[in-house]
N, C-alpha and C positions, 0 to 999 in steps of 0.2 A: 457560345450563344448562337443559336440558329437565326437566320434572317427570315423574316416573314415576307412573303411575296406581296407586292402591291397589286391590288385588283382594280382593273380599269373597266369602266362601262363601255362596251363595244357595240351594243345594239339595243334598240328599244322598239317594241311593237305594241301599238294601242289598237284595241278592237272597238267596234261601235257600241258595245254594251258597257264600256268602261274598263274591261279587263286589260291588263298590261303585262308584258313579258320584258324583263330587262336582263341582258346577258352580260356577265362579267368574265374577263379573262386576265391571265397574268403571263408575262413573258418568262417567269421562273417556274411555272407550274403547267403541266400538260392538261390538267382538268379545267373545266369551265363551271361557272355557277349561274343558274338562272333563277331570278326572282319572278314568281308567277302570281299575280294578283287576279283572282277570279271573282266575278259577280255571281253571288248565290241568292236566289229568291227567298224572301221572307216566308215564313210558314203560312201567313195569312194570304199570300199571293200578291201583296201590294208592295212594290219596290224590291230593292236588293240590298245586300250587305256584302262587303268585300273581305276576302280572306287571302292572305299571302302565305305561300309556301316557298321554300328554297330548295333547289335541286342541284346536287353535285352531278355533273355529267363527265364521265370518264372519256379518255381518248377513243375507246371502242364503242362509245355511244350508250353505255349503261348509265342508268340514273338511280339516285338514291335521294329520298326526300328528307328534309330537315325543317324544324320549326323556326329556327333563327338563322340569320346570315352568319353570325359568329360561329355557330355549330357547323355550318356548311364549309366555312373557311378553314376551321380546324381540321375537319375531315379531309379536305383537299390537301392541306399541308402534310397530314399523316400519310395519305396515299402517295404523295410525291416522294416521300422519304423511302418508300419500299423499293 
């Protein structure tokens, strides 16, 4: 049975518009994961809604987007096995 790496929140950045970036790292995995919540304006121009994407960031700086944190973690584990 393989051991799943624990992911630890290492940084949080909050912008003035309410957007937020949270970085997760693991001591067992060379990759990092960023949760990016961005403020998107409503179609009528009044207010915003928030959308979160998860990015797997490789040691070389390459990024791949995922829709869930679970999918990003699974991809990170798969990449680390290579």
